[in-house]
LOBA-906279 format. One record per residue (C-alpha): residue in one letter; y, z, x. Coordinates in pm, whole numbers, plus 50000, padded with zeros to 5 digits. Last residue first. Layout:
# LOBA-906279
AYZX;...
END
This chain:
# LOBA-906279
E546825648647181;Q545485665747492;A543005687947307;A541285657847144;A540865640347483;A539355672047638;A536835675247346;I535845638747382;S535295643047759;Q533195674547697;S530935655347454;L530615625547682;S529595644547992;L529505622648301;K526895632948555;G527575653348867;A524775678848800;A527335705948710;D528945684048438;V531665657848487;I534685655148253;V536645622948193;I540245630848092;D542005611748367;E545615622148417;P548205602348227;L549305568348347;V552895562348441;I554095526648404;H557105516848607;D559525491248476;T561155463348676;Y563565441048491;E566615458748631;A565365453448987;S565715415748966;P562855390848929;A562805361149170;A564285329149030;M562955297348864;G565025266648797;L562415240548902;S564195234349232;E564245272049284;A560455273849238;K559885245449487;H562095262349749;K560295295749702;I556845278849726;R557905260150040;S559175292350200;P555905310050110;N553655283350275;S550595279850048;L551005242249997;M551255234450368;S548255256350456;Q546245240750175;A547145205050283;V546115212350643;E542845228050526;L542215198550294;D542675173550579;N540255193350797;G537665193650516;E538105156050459;T537455149550830;R534435172550828;A533025155450516;T533455120750673;E531695132250991;I528815146750786;D528495114450585;Q528415094150907;E525695116651048;I523715112350724;A523945074150752;K522825075251117;T519865097551025;E518835073250749;L518975043950991;A516935063151250;C514375072950986;A513975036550879;A513545025751242;A510895052551296;A509025041250984;S509185004951102;T507815014651442;I505005035051289;A503985006251059;V504154980751344;R501965003151560;V499445008051280;V499214970351225;A498794963851599;I496074990251629;L494244974951332;A494464940051488;L493204953151822;S490234969651651;V489424937551458;F489574917251781;V487354942251968;I484814943051683;A484684904951672;C484254902952050;V481394928252038;K479684908551760;A480034875651952;L478654891852267;V475664905452074;L474974870851934;A475324854752277;G472894879952426;A470334873452152;A470424836152217;L471684815851931;G469294800751687;A468034765251653;P466654763951305;E462944758351297;V461464725951172;A457734727051213;A456454692951306;G454424678851025;R450934690550936;G448144667650850;P446994643950589;V448494609450592;V449614597450256;S450454560950224;I453204547850007;A453394511049922;P456864497949851;K457494487849495;E458014453949334;D457724430549631;F454084436549704;D452894441350060;P449214433450128;L446934460850256;A445774457250615;E448154483850742;A446844508750488;V443284500450591;S444004507950955;T445844540150863;S443044554350652;V443584558350280;Y442784592350136;R442504592549765;A444834603349486;G443504601449135;R441594572248979;Y442004540349176;G443134507849018;A446804513049104;A446054515549478;F446794478549536;S450234481649387;A451124468649045;G452504433648977;R449044418148943;S447884446848727;S447154424648431;A444744403548634;G442374432048684;A442714463648892;R438914465948909;A438554431349054;R441214438549304;A439464470149412;N436224451449449;P437924424349656;R439324451049890;A436114469349956;S435324446950251;V438344460450436;S436844495250436;M437474526350242;
END
């Protein structure tokens, strides 16, 4: 489109499109050269937009160098490994401390039991002393039995009979018991 085509475009837009942009009279989108776009008047209502065909600069994200990425991964793995080792070490140390405390408590219980056992042995030896028992019995009014209260029990001979094989014989034992009465 040339500069001479401007009056024709205005004539087509008509008086009613006075507030509209210069390109309002065109049907569809058309290519407007840069020199013509600069020559177009500026309207206050809306800014004029010109389309320039072509390709813009490709925007590519700036990436890290491959070596820096590998170094970052290696550092992350090392830090995670050190953190895991530290956690395991703390867990083992706390378990060892808990075992040491439990062992100390058991050793104290053993020492207490030994002390109580020694005290009980001393008390048992004092309580089982024959002279102490005799003195305690006399203080309670007890006395040793005299010879006149002593009776001797004489048991008859055993009447259990054994057969030739060395086994007890019930029938022979009953017969021997009946003959003795």
